[in-house]
KOLMARNU-566261 format. One record per residue (C-alpha): z, y, x; residue in one letter; residue number from 1. Coordinates in nm, 2 decimals. Layout:
// KOLMARNU-566261
c3: Z | c2: Y | c1: X | aa: A | i: NUM
...
This chain:
// KOLMARNU-566261
c3: 0.00 | c2: 0.00 | c1: 0.00 | aa: X | i: 1
c3: -0.11 | c2: 0.32 | c1: 0.16 | aa: X | i: 2
c3: -0.10 | c2: 0.31 | c1: 0.53 | aa: X | i: 3
c3: 0.27 | c2: 0.25 | c1: 0.58 | aa: X | i: 4
c3: 0.36 | c2: -0.06 | c1: 0.38 | aa: X | i: 5
c3: 0.22 | c2: -0.34 | c1: 0.60 | aa: X | i: 6
c3: 0.31 | c2: -0.70 | c1: 0.58 | aa: X | i: 7
c3: 0.51 | c2: -0.83 | c1: 0.87 | aa: X | i: 8
c3: 0.60 | c2: -0.48 | c1: 0.98 | aa: X | i: 9
c3: 0.89 | c2: -0.24 | c1: 0.94 | aa: X | i: 10
c3: 0.81 | c2: 0.12 | c1: 0.86 | aa: X | i: 11
c3: 1.02 | c2: 0.43 | c1: 0.79 | aa: X | i: 12
c3: 1.03 | c2: 0.77 | c1: 0.64 | aa: X | i: 13
c3: 1.24 | c2: 1.01 | c1: 0.85 | aa: X | i: 14
c3: 1.34 | c2: 1.35 | c1: 0.72 | aa: X | i: 15
c3: 1.65 | c2: 1.56 | c1: 0.65 | aa: X | i: 16
c3: 1.88 | c2: 1.43 | c1: 0.38 | aa: X | i: 17
c3: 1.83 | c2: 1.55 | c1: 0.02 | aa: X | i: 18
c3: 1.45 | c2: 1.62 | c1: 0.04 | aa: X | i: 19
c3: 1.33 | c2: 1.33 | c1: -0.17 | aa: X | i: 20
c3: 1.30 | c2: 1.01 | c1: 0.04 | aa: X | i: 21
c3: 1.47 | c2: 0.80 | c1: -0.22 | aa: X | i: 22
c3: 1.26 | c2: 0.95 | c1: -0.51 | aa: X | i: 23
c3: 0.94 | c2: 0.88 | c1: -0.31 | aa: X | i: 24
c3: 1.06 | c2: 0.52 | c1: -0.24 | aa: X | i: 25
c3: 1.12 | c2: 0.46 | c1: -0.61 | aa: X | i: 26
c3: 0.79 | c2: 0.61 | c1: -0.70 | aa: X | i: 27
c3: 0.61 | c2: 0.39 | c1: -0.44 | aa: X | i: 28
c3: 0.79 | c2: 0.08 | c1: -0.56 | aa: X | i: 29
c3: 0.69 | c2: 0.15 | c1: -0.92 | aa: X | i: 30
c3: 0.33 | c2: 0.22 | c1: -0.83 | aa: X | i: 31
c3: 0.32 | c2: -0.11 | c1: -0.64 | aa: X | i: 32
c3: 0.47 | c2: -0.32 | c1: -0.92 | aa: X | i: 33
c3: 0.26 | c2: -0.15 | c1: -1.19 | aa: X | i: 34
c3: -0.06 | c2: -0.16 | c1: -0.98 | aa: X | i: 35
c3: -0.13 | c2: 0.20 | c1: -1.10 | aa: X | i: 36
c3: -0.24 | c2: 0.50 | c1: -0.90 | aa: X | i: 37
c3: 0.00 | c2: 0.78 | c1: -1.00 | aa: X | i: 38
c3: 0.10 | c2: 0.90 | c1: -0.66 | aa: X | i: 39
c3: -0.25 | c2: 0.93 | c1: -0.51 | aa: X | i: 40
c3: -0.26 | c2: 0.58 | c1: -0.36 | aa: X | i: 41
c3: -0.43 | c2: 0.29 | c1: -0.55 | aa: X | i: 42
c3: -0.25 | c2: -0.04 | c1: -0.50 | aa: X | i: 43
c3: -0.48 | c2: -0.34 | c1: -0.42 | aa: X | i: 44
c3: -0.30 | c2: -0.52 | c1: -0.70 | aa: X | i: 45
c3: 0.04 | c2: -0.57 | c1: -0.85 | aa: X | i: 46
c3: 0.31 | c2: -0.64 | c1: -0.60 | aa: X | i: 47
c3: 0.67 | c2: -0.77 | c1: -0.62 | aa: X | i: 48
c3: 0.91 | c2: -0.51 | c1: -0.47 | aa: X | i: 49
c3: 1.28 | c2: -0.52 | c1: -0.40 | aa: X | i: 50
c3: 1.44 | c2: -0.18 | c1: -0.38 | aa: X | i: 51
c3: 1.80 | c2: -0.18 | c1: -0.24 | aa: X | i: 52
c3: 2.00 | c2: 0.14 | c1: -0.23 | aa: X | i: 53
c3: 2.32 | c2: 0.13 | c1: -0.02 | aa: X | i: 54
c3: 2.48 | c2: 0.44 | c1: -0.17 | aa: X | i: 55
c3: 2.42 | c2: 0.49 | c1: -0.54 | aa: X | i: 56
c3: 2.56 | c2: 0.30 | c1: -0.84 | aa: X | i: 57
c3: 2.32 | c2: 0.06 | c1: -1.02 | aa: X | i: 58
c3: 2.33 | c2: 0.28 | c1: -1.34 | aa: X | i: 59
c3: 2.19 | c2: 0.57 | c1: -1.14 | aa: X | i: 60
c3: 1.91 | c2: 0.36 | c1: -1.00 | aa: X | i: 61
c3: 1.82 | c2: 0.24 | c1: -1.35 | aa: X | i: 62
c3: 1.81 | c2: 0.60 | c1: -1.47 | aa: X | i: 63
c3: 1.58 | c2: 0.70 | c1: -1.19 | aa: X | i: 64
c3: 1.34 | c2: 0.40 | c1: -1.26 | aa: X | i: 65
c3: 1.35 | c2: 0.48 | c1: -1.63 | aa: X | i: 66
c3: 1.27 | c2: 0.85 | c1: -1.57 | aa: X | i: 67
c3: 0.96 | c2: 0.75 | c1: -1.36 | aa: X | i: 68
c3: 0.85 | c2: 0.50 | c1: -1.63 | aa: X | i: 69
c3: 0.89 | c2: 0.76 | c1: -1.90 | aa: X | i: 70
c3: 0.71 | c2: 1.03 | c1: -1.71 | aa: X | i: 71
c3: 0.41 | c2: 0.80 | c1: -1.64 | aa: X | i: 72
c3: 0.42 | c2: 0.62 | c1: -1.98 | aa: X | i: 73
c3: 0.49 | c2: 0.28 | c1: -1.83 | aa: X | i: 74
c3: 0.59 | c2: -0.03 | c1: -2.02 | aa: X | i: 75
c3: 0.85 | c2: -0.30 | c1: -1.94 | aa: X | i: 76
c3: 0.55 | c2: -0.52 | c1: -1.84 | aa: X | i: 77
c3: 0.44 | c2: -0.25 | c1: -1.59 | aa: X | i: 78
c3: 0.78 | c2: -0.28 | c1: -1.42 | aa: X | i: 79
c3: 0.78 | c2: -0.66 | c1: -1.41 | aa: X | i: 80
c3: 0.82 | c2: -0.75 | c1: -1.04 | aa: X | i: 81
c3: 1.06 | c2: -0.47 | c1: -0.96 | aa: X | i: 82
c3: 1.40 | c2: -0.59 | c1: -0.83 | aa: X | i: 83
c3: 1.67 | c2: -0.32 | c1: -0.80 | aa: X | i: 84
c3: 2.01 | c2: -0.36 | c1: -0.65 | aa: X | i: 85
c3: 2.28 | c2: -0.15 | c1: -0.48 | aa: X | i: 86
c3: 2.51 | c2: -0.18 | c1: -0.19 | aa: X | i: 87
c3: 2.80 | c2: -0.12 | c1: -0.42 | aa: X | i: 88
c3: 2.73 | c2: -0.46 | c1: -0.58 | aa: X | i: 89
c3: 2.55 | c2: -0.64 | c1: -0.30 | aa: X | i: 90
c3: 2.62 | c2: -0.51 | c1: 0.05 | aa: X | i: 91
c3: 2.36 | c2: -0.59 | c1: 0.31 | aa: X | i: 92
c3: 2.50 | c2: -0.55 | c1: 0.67 | aa: X | i: 93
c3: 2.28 | c2: -0.71 | c1: 0.93 | aa: X | i: 94
c3: 2.49 | c2: -0.62 | c1: 1.23 | aa: X | i: 95
c3: 2.83 | c2: -0.49 | c1: 1.32 | aa: X | i: 96
c3: 2.96 | c2: -0.34 | c1: 1.64 | aa: X | i: 97
c3: 3.30 | c2: -0.36 | c1: 1.80 | aa: X | i: 98
c3: 3.44 | c2: -0.32 | c1: 2.15 | aa: X | i: 99
c3: 3.27 | c2: -0.65 | c1: 2.25 | aa: X | i: 100
c3: 2.92 | c2: -0.53 | c1: 2.15 | aa: X | i: 101
c3: 2.68 | c2: -0.58 | c1: 1.86 | aa: X | i: 102
c3: 2.71 | c2: -0.89 | c1: 1.65 | aa: X | i: 103
c3: 2.42 | c2: -1.00 | c1: 1.43 | aa: X | i: 104
c3: 2.51 | c2: -1.14 | c1: 1.09 | aa: X | i: 105
c3: 2.28 | c2: -1.44 | c1: 1.09 | aa: X | i: 106
c3: 2.41 | c2: -1.58 | c1: 0.75 | aa: X | i: 107
c3: 2.31 | c2: -1.25 | c1: 0.59 | aa: X | i: 108
c3: 1.97 | c2: -1.26 | c1: 0.74 | aa: X | i: 109
c3: 1.92 | c2: -1.62 | c1: 0.63 | aa: X | i: 110
c3: 2.02 | c2: -1.53 | c1: 0.27 | aa: X | i: 111
c3: 1.78 | c2: -1.24 | c1: 0.27 | aa: X | i: 112
c3: 1.49 | c2: -1.45 | c1: 0.39 | aa: X | i: 113
c3: 1.57 | c2: -1.72 | c1: 0.13 | aa: X | i: 114
c3: 1.60 | c2: -1.45 | c1: -0.15 | aa: X | i: 115
c3: 1.27 | c2: -1.29 | c1: -0.05 | aa: X | i: 116
c3: 1.09 | c2: -1.62 | c1: -0.04 | aa: X | i: 117
c3: 1.25 | c2: -1.75 | c1: -0.37 | aa: X | i: 118
c3: 1.13 | c2: -1.43 | c1: -0.55 | aa: X | i: 119
c3: 0.80 | c2: -1.40 | c1: -0.38 | aa: X | i: 120
c3: 0.88 | c2: -1.05 | c1: -0.27 | aa: X | i: 121
c3: 0.59 | c2: -0.85 | c1: -0.11 | aa: X | i: 122
c3: 0.78 | c2: -0.54 | c1: -0.02 | aa: X | i: 123
c3: 1.15 | c2: -0.47 | c1: 0.06 | aa: X | i: 124
c3: 1.27 | c2: -0.11 | c1: 0.06 | aa: X | i: 125
c3: 1.61 | c2: -0.04 | c1: 0.22 | aa: X | i: 126
c3: 1.75 | c2: 0.30 | c1: 0.13 | aa: X | i: 127
c3: 1.91 | c2: 0.43 | c1: 0.34 | aa: X | i: 128
c3: 1.88 | c2: 0.23 | c1: 0.67 | aa: X | i: 129
c3: 2.23 | c2: 0.34 | c1: 0.78 | aa: X | i: 130
c3: 2.38 | c2: 0.14 | c1: 0.50 | aa: X | i: 131
c3: 2.23 | c2: -0.18 | c1: 0.63 | aa: X | i: 132
c3: 2.43 | c2: -0.19 | c1: 0.95 | aa: X | i: 133
c3: 2.76 | c2: -0.09 | c1: 1.11 | aa: X | i: 134
c3: 2.64 | c2: 0.01 | c1: 1.46 | aa: X | i: 135
c3: 2.63 | c2: 0.34 | c1: 1.64 | aa: X | i: 136
c3: 2.32 | c2: 0.53 | c1: 1.53 | aa: X | i: 137
c3: 2.31 | c2: 0.71 | c1: 1.87 | aa: X | i: 138
c3: 2.29 | c2: 0.39 | c1: 2.06 | aa: X | i: 139
c3: 1.93 | c2: 0.31 | c1: 2.10 | aa: X | i: 140
c3: 1.99 | c2: -0.05 | c1: 2.21 | aa: X | i: 141
c3: 2.22 | c2: -0.12 | c1: 1.91 | aa: X | i: 142
c3: 1.97 | c2: 0.03 | c1: 1.66 | aa: X | i: 143
c3: 1.68 | c2: -0.16 | c1: 1.83 | aa: X | i: 144
c3: 1.87 | c2: -0.48 | c1: 1.76 | aa: X | i: 145
c3: 1.91 | c2: -0.40 | c1: 1.39 | aa: X | i: 146
c3: 1.54 | c2: -0.29 | c1: 1.35 | aa: X | i: 147
c3: 1.43 | c2: -0.61 | c1: 1.53 | aa: X | i: 148
c3: 1.63 | c2: -0.81 | c1: 1.28 | aa: X | i: 149
c3: 1.45 | c2: -0.64 | c1: 0.99 | aa: X | i: 150
c3: 1.12 | c2: -0.71 | c1: 1.17 | aa: X | i: 151
c3: 1.21 | c2: -1.08 | c1: 1.20 | aa: X | i: 152
c3: 1.28 | c2: -1.09 | c1: 0.83 | aa: X | i: 153
c3: 0.94 | c2: -0.92 | c1: 0.76 | aa: X | i: 154
c3: 0.77 | c2: -1.17 | c1: 0.99 | aa: X | i: 155
c3: 0.94 | c2: -1.47 | c1: 0.85 | aa: X | i: 156
c3: 0.86 | c2: -1.38 | c1: 0.49 | aa: X | i: 157
c3: 0.52 | c2: -1.21 | c1: 0.53 | aa: X | i: 158
c3: 0.65 | c2: -0.90 | c1: 0.35 | aa: X | i: 159
c3: 0.65 | c2: -0.53 | c1: 0.43 | aa: X | i: 160
c3: 0.99 | c2: -0.37 | c1: 0.50 | aa: X | i: 161
c3: 1.05 | c2: 0.00 | c1: 0.47 | aa: X | i: 162
c3: 1.37 | c2: 0.17 | c1: 0.58 | aa: X | i: 163
c3: 1.46 | c2: 0.52 | c1: 0.49 | aa: X | i: 164
c3: 1.63 | c2: 0.73 | c1: 0.75 | aa: X | i: 165
c3: 1.78 | c2: 1.07 | c1: 0.73 | aa: X | i: 166
c3: 1.74 | c2: 1.30 | c1: 1.03 | aa: X | i: 167
c3: 1.88 | c2: 1.65 | c1: 1.07 | aa: X | i: 168
């Protein structure tokens, strides 16, 4: 979809917080599942998309999806294939850091791979990236390990993974 959702790759949007990365991600997800060009990009077909938000409550995510659906006059069938969850209900933490270094949560990775395969997910959107790990963001080596875990998930499942990242 577009030029930044590519199977077996991790891509990202980086911008200051509060400028609309989450809204764009939800719009992209709905365009991909509906197969409709309402954001200027025509999907090749209908895709199955998992959108995970690590900050907001599920009710807020549902409201955002419903607002987009209402605005573009989409039906429930248009939204079939959209999986939405929140870190408040289902945390995803791929790695943690302590004084002994970075520890990869392999059971979490294995569960993600199994879930993506079981649901035939084409695209996974992680919003925001910082909610998917507990490592120092200023440590390039630690962040590289986390991103490489997402890349391994993308590779193992043949899906595209997009991570949203705020930058000031």
